[in-house]
C-alpha positions as a Markdown table, in Angstrom:
| # | Residue | x | y | z |
|---|---|---|---|---|
| 1 | Unk | 98.3 | 78.0 | 127.6 |
| 2 | Unk | 98.9 | 81.0 | 129.9 |
| 3 | Unk | 96.4 | 81.6 | 132.6 |
| 4 | Unk | 95.1 | 85.1 | 132.9 |
| 5 | Unk | 97.0 | 85.8 | 136.1 |
| 6 | Unk | 100.2 | 84.5 | 134.6 |
| 7 | Unk | 99.6 | 86.7 | 131.4 |
| 8 | Unk | 99.1 | 89.8 | 133.4 |
| 9 | Unk | 102.2 | 89.1 | 135.5 |
| 10 | Unk | 104.4 | 88.7 | 132.5 |
| 11 | Unk | 102.7 | 91.8 | 130.7 |
| 12 | Unk | 103.5 | 94.0 | 133.8 |
| 13 | Unk | 107.1 | 92.8 | 133.9 |
| 14 | Unk | 107.5 | 93.6 | 130.2 |
| 15 | Unk | 106.0 | 97.0 | 130.4 |
| 16 | Unk | 108.0 | 98.0 | 133.5 |
| 17 | Unk | 111.3 | 96.7 | 132.3 |
| 18 | Unk | 111.3 | 97.0 | 128.5 |
| 19 | Unk | 108.7 | 99.8 | 127.7 |
| 20 | Unk | 108.7 | 102.3 | 130.4 |
| 21 | Unk | 112.4 | 103.4 | 129.9 |
| 22 | Unk | 111.7 | 104.0 | 126.2 |
| 23 | Unk | 108.1 | 105.2 | 126.3 |
| 24 | Unk | 108.7 | 108.6 | 124.8 |
| 25 | Unk | 110.8 | 107.2 | 121.9 |
| 26 | Unk | 108.3 | 104.4 | 121.3 |
| 27 | Unk | 105.6 | 107.0 | 120.6 |
| 28 | Unk | 107.7 | 108.7 | 118.0 |
| 29 | Unk | 110.1 | 106.1 | 116.4 |
| 30 | Unk | 108.4 | 103.4 | 114.2 |
| 31 | Unk | 111.5 | 101.1 | 114.0 |
| 32 | Unk | 111.8 | 101.1 | 117.7 |
| 33 | Unk | 108.1 | 100.7 | 118.3 |
| 34 | Unk | 108.0 | 97.7 | 115.9 |
| 35 | Unk | 110.8 | 96.0 | 117.9 |
| 36 | Unk | 108.9 | 96.5 | 121.1 |
| 37 | Unk | 105.6 | 95.4 | 119.4 |
| 38 | Unk | 107.2 | 92.1 | 118.1 |
| 39 | Unk | 108.3 | 91.3 | 121.7 |
| 40 | Unk | 104.8 | 92.1 | 123.0 |
| 41 | Unk | 103.5 | 89.5 | 120.4 |
| 42 | Unk | 105.5 | 86.8 | 122.1 |
| 43 | Unk | 103.5 | 87.3 | 125.3 |
| 44 | Unk | 100.3 | 86.5 | 123.5 |
| 45 | Unk | 99.1 | 90.0 | 124.0 |
| 46 | Unk | 96.6 | 89.9 | 121.1 |
| 47 | Unk | 94.9 | 86.7 | 122.3 |
| 48 | Unk | 93.3 | 88.4 | 125.4 |
| 49 | Unk | 89.7 | 88.5 | 124.3 |
| 50 | Unk | 89.7 | 85.4 | 121.9 |
| 51 | Unk | 87.8 | 82.6 | 123.5 |
| 52 | Unk | 89.7 | 79.7 | 124.9 |
| 53 | Unk | 88.0 | 77.3 | 122.6 |
| 54 | Unk | 89.8 | 78.9 | 119.7 |
| 55 | Unk | 93.2 | 79.1 | 121.5 |
| 56 | Unk | 92.8 | 82.6 | 123.2 |
| 57 | Unk | 93.0 | 83.6 | 126.8 |
| 58 | Unk | 89.2 | 83.9 | 127.1 |
| 59 | Unk | 89.3 | 87.3 | 128.6 |
| 60 | Unk | 86.0 | 89.3 | 129.0 |
| 61 | Unk | 85.0 | 92.8 | 129.8 |
| 62 | Unk | 86.8 | 92.7 | 133.4 |
| 63 | Unk | 90.1 | 91.5 | 131.7 |
| 64 | Unk | 89.7 | 94.1 | 128.9 |
| 65 | Unk | 89.3 | 96.8 | 131.6 |
| 66 | Unk | 92.5 | 95.7 | 133.5 |
| 67 | Unk | 94.4 | 95.3 | 130.3 |
| 68 | Unk | 93.7 | 98.9 | 129.1 |
| 69 | Unk | 94.3 | 100.4 | 132.5 |
| 70 | Unk | 97.7 | 98.5 | 132.7 |
| 71 | Unk | 99.1 | 99.3 | 129.1 |
| 72 | Unk | 97.8 | 102.8 | 129.1 |
| 73 | Unk | 100.2 | 103.7 | 132.0 |
| 74 | Unk | 103.2 | 102.8 | 130.1 |
| 75 | Unk | 102.8 | 103.2 | 126.4 |
| 76 | Unk | 100.1 | 105.0 | 124.5 |
| 77 | Unk | 101.4 | 103.8 | 121.1 |
| 78 | Unk | 101.3 | 100.1 | 122.1 |
| 79 | Unk | 97.8 | 100.7 | 123.6 |
| 80 | Unk | 96.6 | 102.4 | 120.4 |
| 81 | Unk | 97.7 | 99.8 | 118.0 |
| 82 | Unk | 96.6 | 96.8 | 119.7 |
| 83 | Unk | 93.2 | 98.5 | 120.6 |
| 84 | Unk | 92.3 | 98.3 | 117.0 |
| 85 | Unk | 92.6 | 94.5 | 117.2 |
| 86 | Unk | 91.0 | 94.1 | 120.5 |
| 87 | Unk | 87.9 | 96.1 | 119.3 |
| 88 | Unk | 87.6 | 93.8 | 116.3 |
| 89 | Unk | 87.6 | 90.8 | 118.5 |
| 90 | Unk | 84.9 | 92.2 | 120.7 |
| 91 | Unk | 82.7 | 92.9 | 117.6 |
| 92 | Unk | 83.2 | 89.4 | 116.2 |
| 93 | Unk | 82.5 | 87.6 | 119.5 |
| 94 | Unk | 79.1 | 89.1 | 119.4 |
| 95 | Unk | 78.5 | 87.2 | 116.2 |
| 96 | Unk | 79.3 | 83.8 | 117.6 |
| 97 | Unk | 78.6 | 81.0 | 117.1 |
| 98 | Unk | 79.4 | 81.2 | 113.4 |
| 99 | Unk | 81.8 | 78.8 | 111.6 |
| 100 | Unk | 83.7 | 81.5 | 109.6 |
| 101 | Unk | 84.3 | 83.7 | 112.6 |
| 102 | Unk | 85.4 | 80.8 | 114.6 |
| 103 | Unk | 87.9 | 79.8 | 111.9 |
| 104 | Unk | 89.2 | 83.4 | 111.6 |
| 105 | Unk | 89.7 | 83.6 | 115.4 |
| 106 | Unk | 91.7 | 80.5 | 115.4 |
| 107 | Unk | 93.8 | 81.7 | 112.5 |
| 108 | Unk | 94.7 | 84.9 | 114.5 |
| 109 | Unk | 96.0 | 82.7 | 117.3 |
| 110 | Unk | 98.0 | 80.4 | 115.2 |
| 111 | Unk | 99.5 | 83.3 | 113.1 |
| 112 | Unk | 100.0 | 85.4 | 116.2 |
| 113 | Unk | 98.9 | 88.5 | 114.2 |
| 114 | Unk | 96.1 | 90.9 | 114.6 |
| 115 | Unk | 93.6 | 92.8 | 112.5 |
| 116 | Unk | 93.0 | 96.4 | 111.8 |
| 117 | Unk | 89.6 | 98.2 | 112.2 |
| 118 | Unk | 87.4 | 100.2 | 109.7 |
| 119 | Unk | 83.8 | 99.7 | 110.8 |
| 120 | Unk | 81.8 | 102.2 | 108.8 |
| 121 | Unk | 78.3 | 102.5 | 107.6 |
| 122 | Unk | 78.3 | 106.0 | 106.1 |
| 123 | Unk | 77.2 | 105.5 | 102.5 |
| 124 | Unk | 78.1 | 109.2 | 101.8 |
| 125 | Unk | 81.8 | 107.9 | 102.1 |
| 126 | Unk | 81.5 | 104.2 | 100.9 |
| 127 | Unk | 79.2 | 103.3 | 98.0 |
| 128 | Unk | 78.1 | 99.7 | 97.8 |
| 129 | Unk | 77.0 | 97.9 | 94.7 |
| 130 | Unk | 75.4 | 94.4 | 94.7 |
| 131 | Unk | 76.8 | 92.2 | 91.8 |
| 132 | Unk | 76.3 | 88.6 | 90.9 |
| 133 | Unk | 79.7 | 87.8 | 92.4 |
| 134 | Unk | 79.2 | 89.8 | 95.6 |
| 135 | Unk | 79.6 | 93.5 | 96.5 |
| 136 | Unk | 81.7 | 96.2 | 94.8 |
| 137 | Unk | 82.8 | 99.0 | 97.2 |
| 138 | Unk | 83.8 | 102.5 | 96.0 |
| 139 | Unk | 84.9 | 105.2 | 98.4 |
| 140 | Unk | 87.0 | 106.1 | 101.3 |
| 141 | Unk | 87.8 | 104.6 | 104.8 |
| 142 | Unk | 88.8 | 107.8 | 106.6 |
| 143 | Unk | 91.2 | 106.4 | 109.2 |
| 144 | Unk | 92.8 | 102.9 | 109.4 |
| 145 | Unk | 95.7 | 102.1 | 111.8 |
| 146 | Unk | 98.2 | 99.3 | 111.5 |
| 147 | Unk | 99.7 | 99.2 | 107.9 |
| 148 | Unk | 102.7 | 96.9 | 107.9 |
| 149 | Unk | 101.6 | 95.6 | 111.3 |
| 150 | Unk | 98.4 | 94.0 | 110.5 |
| 151 | Unk | 97.8 | 92.1 | 107.2 |
| 152 | Unk | 94.0 | 92.7 | 107.0 |
| 153 | Unk | 91.3 | 95.2 | 107.8 |
| 154 | Unk | 87.9 | 94.2 | 109.3 |
| 155 | Unk | 85.4 | 96.3 | 107.4 |
| 156 | Unk | 81.7 | 96.7 | 107.6 |
| 157 | Unk | 79.3 | 98.0 | 105.1 |
| 158 | Unk | 75.5 | 98.1 | 104.7 |
| 159 | Unk | 73.2 | 97.3 | 101.9 |
| 160 | Unk | 69.5 | 96.8 | 101.8 |
| 161 | Unk | 69.3 | 97.0 | 105.6 |
| 162 | Unk | 71.8 | 94.3 | 106.2 |
| 163 | Unk | 75.3 | 94.9 | 107.8 |
| 164 | Unk | 78.1 | 92.8 | 106.2 |
| 165 | Unk | 81.6 | 92.1 | 107.7 |
| 166 | Unk | 84.6 | 91.3 | 105.6 |
| 167 | Unk | 88.3 | 91.4 | 105.4 |
| 168 | Unk | 90.3 | 93.5 | 103.0 |
| 169 | Unk | 94.0 | 93.9 | 102.4 |
| 170 | Unk | 95.6 | 97.2 | 103.0 |
| 171 | Unk | 96.7 | 97.9 | 99.6 |
| 172 | Unk | 96.3 | 95.9 | 96.4 |
| 173 | Unk | 95.5 | 96.3 | 92.6 |
| 174 | Unk | 93.7 | 93.7 | 90.6 |
| 175 | Unk | 92.0 | 94.2 | 87.3 |
| 176 | Unk | 88.9 | 92.1 | 88.3 |
| 177 | Unk | 88.8 | 92.8 | 92.0 |
| 178 | Unk | 89.3 | 96.5 | 91.6 |
| 179 | Unk | 92.0 | 98.4 | 93.6 |
| 180 | Unk | 92.9 | 99.6 | 97.1 |
| 181 | Unk | 95.1 | 102.5 | 97.6 |
| 182 | Unk | 96.6 | 104.1 | 100.7 |
| 183 | Unk | 96.9 | 107.9 | 101.5 |
| 184 | Unk | 100.1 | 109.2 | 102.7 |
| 185 | Unk | 100.7 | 108.5 | 106.3 |
| 186 | Unk | 98.5 | 110.7 | 108.6 |
| 187 | Unk | 101.0 | 112.7 | 110.8 |
| 188 | Unk | 99.7 | 113.3 | 114.3 |
| 189 | Unk | 101.0 | 114.8 | 117.5 |
| 190 | Unk | 100.7 | 111.6 | 119.4 |
| 191 | Unk | 101.6 | 107.9 | 118.7 |
| 192 | Unk | 103.2 | 109.1 | 115.5 |
| 193 | Unk | 105.2 | 105.8 | 115.5 |
| 194 | Unk | 102.0 | 103.9 | 114.7 |
| 195 | Unk | 101.1 | 104.3 | 111.1 |
| 196 | Unk | 97.6 | 105.5 | 110.2 |
| 197 | Unk | 96.2 | 106.0 | 106.6 |
| 198 | Unk | 93.0 | 106.7 | 104.7 |
| 199 | Unk | 92.1 | 103.8 | 102.5 |
| 200 | Unk | 90.5 | 104.5 | 98.9 |
| 201 | Unk | 88.5 | 101.6 | 97.5 |
| 202 | Unk | 88.0 | 101.7 | 93.6 |
| 203 | Unk | 85.3 | 99.1 | 92.7 |
| 204 | Unk | 86.9 | 96.6 | 95.2 |
| 205 | Unk | 85.0 | 93.2 | 94.9 |
| 206 | Unk | 84.1 | 91.3 | 98.0 |
| 207 | Unk | 83.0 | 87.9 | 96.9 |
| 208 | Unk | 80.0 | 86.4 | 98.6 |
| 209 | Unk | 82.1 | 83.6 | 100.0 |
| 210 | Unk | 84.6 | 86.2 | 101.4 |
| 211 | Unk | 82.0 | 87.7 | 103.6 |
| 212 | Unk | 82.5 | 86.9 | 107.4 |
| 213 | Unk | 79.1 | 87.5 | 108.5 |
| 214 | Unk | 76.0 | 89.5 | 108.1 |
| 215 | Unk | 73.0 | 90.5 | 110.2 |
| 216 | Unk | 70.1 | 92.9 | 110.0 |
| 217 | Unk | 71.1 | 96.6 | 110.7 |
| 218 | Unk | 70.1 | 97.4 | 114.2 |
| 219 | Unk | 68.9 | 100.6 | 115.6 |
| 220 | Unk | 71.6 | 102.9 | 117.0 |
| 221 | Unk | 72.4 | 102.3 | 120.6 |
| 222 | Unk | 74.8 | 104.0 | 123.0 |
| 223 | Unk | 78.0 | 101.8 | 123.2 |
| 224 | Unk | 80.6 | 101.9 | 125.9 |
| 225 | Unk | 83.9 | 103.0 | 124.4 |
| 226 | Unk | 87.0 | 101.3 | 125.8 |
| 227 | Unk | 88.8 | 104.6 | 126.3 |
| 228 | Unk | 86.6 | 104.9 | 129.4 |
| 229 | Unk | 89.0 | 102.3 | 130.7 |
| 230 | Unk | 92.1 | 103.9 | 129.2 |
| 231 | Unk | 91.4 | 107.3 | 130.7 |
| 232 | Unk | 91.4 | 105.6 | 134.1 |
| 233 | Unk | 94.9 | 104.2 | 133.4 |
| 234 | Unk | 96.4 | 107.4 | 132.2 |
| 235 | Unk | 95.0 | 109.1 | 135.4 |
| 236 | Unk | 96.5 | 106.3 | 137.6 |
| 237 | Unk | 99.9 | 106.9 | 135.9 |
| 238 | Unk | 99.7 | 110.8 | 136.4 |
| 239 | Unk | 98.7 | 110.5 | 140.0 |
| 240 | Unk | 101.8 | 108.3 | 140.6 |
| 241 | Unk | 104.0 | 110.8 | 139.0 |
| 242 | Unk | 102.5 | 113.7 | 141.1 |
| 243 | Unk | 103.7 | 112.0 | 144.3 |
| 244 | Unk | 107.2 | 111.6 | 142.7 |
| 245 | Unk | 107.5 | 115.3 | 141.8 |
| 246 | Unk | 109.7 | 117.9 | 143.4 |
| 247 | Unk | 106.7 | 119.1 | 145.4 |
| 248 | Unk | 104.9 | 115.8 | 145.8 |
| 249 | Unk | 105.3 | 115.7 | 149.4 |
| 250 | Unk | 104.1 | 119.1 | 150.3 |
| 251 | Unk | 100.8 | 119.1 | 152.2 |
| 252 | Unk | 98.9 | 121.0 | 149.5 |
| 253 | Unk | 99.9 | 118.4 | 146.7 |
| 254 | Unk | 99.2 | 115.5 | 149.0 |
| 255 | Unk | 95.9 | 116.8 | 150.1 |
| 256 | Unk | 94.8 | 117.4 | 146.3 |
| 257 | Unk | 96.1 | 113.9 | 145.6 |
| 258 | Unk | 93.9 | 112.3 | 148.3 |
| 259 | Unk | 90.9 | 113.9 | 146.7 |
| 260 | Unk | 91.7 | 112.9 | 143.1 |
| 261 | Unk | 92.6 | 109.4 | 144.3 |
| 262 | Unk | 89.2 | 109.0 | 145.9 |
| 263 | Unk | 87.4 | 110.3 | 142.8 |
| 264 | Unk | 89.5 | 107.9 | 140.7 |
| 265 | Unk | 88.5 | 105.0 | 143.0 |
| 266 | Unk | 84.8 | 105.9 | 142.6 |
| 267 | Unk | 85.2 | 106.2 | 138.8 |
| 268 | Unk | 86.9 | 102.7 | 138.7 |
| 269 | Unk | 84.1 | 101.2 | 140.7 |
| 270 | Unk | 81.6 | 102.7 | 138.3 |
| 271 | Unk | 83.6 | 101.3 | 135.3 |
| 272 | Unk | 83.5 | 97.7 | 136.8 |
| 273 | Unk | 79.7 | 98.1 | 137.5 |
| 274 | Unk | 79.1 | 99.2 | 133.8 |
| 275 | Unk | 75.6 | 100.6 | 134.6 |
| 276 | Unk | 76.3 | 104.3 | 133.9 |
| 277 | Unk | 75.7 | 106.4 | 130.8 |
| 278 | Unk | 78.8 | 105.7 | 128.7 |
| 279 | Unk | 78.9 | 109.2 | 127.3 |
| 280 | Unk | 78.9 | 110.7 | 130.9 |
| 281 | Unk | 81.5 | 108.2 | 132.0 |
| 282 | Unk | 83.9 | 109.3 | 129.3 |
| 283 | Unk | 83.3 | 112.9 | 130.4 |
| 284 | Unk | 84.1 | 112.0 | 134.0 |
| 285 | Unk | 87.2 | 110.1 | 133.0 |
| 286 | Unk | 88.5 | 112.9 | 131.0 |
| 287 | Unk | 88.0 | 115.4 | 133.8 |
| 288 | Unk | 89.8 | 113.2 | 136.2 |
| 289 | Unk | 92.7 | 112.6 | 133.7 |
| 290 | Unk | 93.0 | 116.2 | 133.0 |
| 291 | Unk | 93.0 | 117.2 | 136.7 |
| 292 | Unk | 95.6 | 114.5 | 137.4 |
| 293 | Unk | 97.7 | 115.9 | 134.6 |
| 294 | Unk | 97.6 | 119.4 | 136.1 |
| 295 | Unk | 98.3 | 118.1 | 139.6 |
| 296 | Unk | 101.3 | 116.2 | 138.4 |
| 297 | Unk | 102.5 | 119.3 | 136.4 |
| 298 | Unk | 102.2 | 121.5 | 139.7 |
| 299 | Unk | 104.0 | 118.8 | 141.7 |
| 300 | Unk | 106.9 | 118.4 | 139.2 |
| 301 | Unk | 107.3 | 122.2 | 138.8 |
| 302 | Unk | 109.5 | 123.6 | 136.1 |
| 303 | Unk | 111.0 | 120.1 | 135.4 |
| 304 | Unk | 107.6 | 119.4 | 133.7 |
| 305 | Unk | 108.6 | 121.5 | 130.7 |
| 306 | Unk | 111.4 | 119.2 | 129.9 |
| 307 | Unk | 110.6 | 117.4 | 126.5 |
| 308 | Unk | 111.2 | 113.9 | 127.8 |
| 309 | Unk | 109.2 | 114.4 | 131.1 |
| 310 | Unk | 106.6 | 111.5 | 131.1 |
| 311 | Unk | 103.8 | 114.0 | 132.1 |
| 312 | Unk | 104.1 | 115.5 | 128.6 |
| 313 | Unk | 103.7 | 112.1 | 127.0 |
| 314 | Unk | 100.7 | 111.1 | 129.0 |
| 315 | Unk | 99.0 | 114.5 | 128.7 |
| 316 | Unk | 99.3 | 114.4 | 124.9 |
| 317 | Unk | 97.9 | 111.0 | 125.0 |
| 318 | Unk | 94.8 | 112.1 | 126.7 |
| 319 | Unk | 93.9 | 114.1 | 123.6 |
| 320 | Unk | 93.6 | 110.8 | 121.6 |
| 321 | Unk | 91.7 | 109.0 | 124.3 |
| 322 | Unk | 89.1 | 111.8 | 124.5 |
| 323 | Unk | 88.5 | 111.9 | 120.7 |
| 324 | Unk | 88.8 | 108.3 | 119.5 |
| 325 | Unk | 85.5 | 107.1 | 118.3 |
| 326 | Unk | 84.3 | 110.8 | 118.5 |
| 327 | Unk | 80.5 | 111.2 | 117.9 |
| 328 | Unk | 78.1 | 114.0 | 117.9 |
| 329 | Unk | 76.6 | 112.6 | 121.1 |
| 330 | Unk | 79.9 | 112.5 | 122.8 |
| 331 | Unk | 80.8 | 115.9 | 121.7 |
| 332 | Unk | 77.6 | 117.3 | 123.1 |
| 333 | Unk | 78.1 | 115.5 | 126.4 |
| 334 | Unk | 81.6 | 117.0 | 126.7 |
| 335 | Unk | 80.4 | 120.5 | 126.0 |
| 336 | Unk | 77.3 | 120.4 | 128.1 |
| 337 | Unk | 79.1 | 118.8 | 131.2 |
| 338 | Unk | 82.3 | 120.8 | 130.9 |
| 339 | Unk | 80.9 | 124.3 | 130.2 |
| 340 | Unk | 77.2 | 124.8 | 130.3 |
| 341 | Unk | 76.7 | 123.2 | 133.8 |
| 342 | Unk | 79.8 | 124.7 | 135.2 |
| 343 | Unk | 79.0 | 128.2 | 134.1 |
| 344 | Unk | 75.4 | 127.9 | 135.3 |
| 345 | Unk | 76.8 | 127.1 | 138.8 |
| 346 | Unk | 79.4 | 129.8 | 138.6 |
| 347 | Unk | 76.6 | 132.4 | 138.1 |
| 348 | Unk | 74.1 | 131.0 | 140.7 |
| 349 | Unk | 73.7 | 133.4 | 143.7 |
């Protein structure tokens, strides 16, 4: 079994040597992305958060932070796909000890495959009917990533105040079990090599024995989204590019770089402590990433408009990291911090 340090060394070499030279193409070309992803699997990249007792690397929050920061510097597409799986593992680990979940985690290590994510509790989109065999689901899962990469999707649904977890295939028709259909691929401006679809469930039957776990529905709480870490990784990459730009050695760029690097270091320390409001942490991460992108563009000059310049890939990826897991609370935090408070300070006299 790889030690965590050995794993990160091998992962860094892989990202620098095999991923970085192809990063723009990997974001857009699914065939190429699949080839890179299969080589990534050989490193055991999906085992990071799975406990050692079940064959994984046993990583916790600290390792997840470093993992996201590292991968996001080199490939948003690779980060985006495996993030679905890692988030599933983080959810399932909270339900341990549980024999079905323990068996499932072991099976993921043995098969070296991941699982897609569609955790949803909105009964306006997903209708749940209790039957004598289990639960029949009708409705829509808006956005599921990983078709043809992951064999199953981890879903959640609520009934009578209980939250249930189960696995479903991506697409299947069965007279008794109902049917599952995929929408056309969702075309996006970023990570288009990674397939995402809506999933339509037509009276799909989840048998009682197929349920992974269940627990009482808990009150809504603020939860730290891992893109807080990812924004730090993108910022780090952009700050590096700023110094490599045509004007990277000018006093003005270097002075701005020192300021932003210090702000990045403070942000990183707050991530490690994990004590701040997660909504405001994401706001701050987005601000630093956007300012790092602007500084990198100024430092690169006209070269930054070239289609294949890495600044453009990283800047596009910031959009995704700012909106994944988008909630009303997060939207309000963005708007209040970015505009309301700034404009109040502008007009103070």
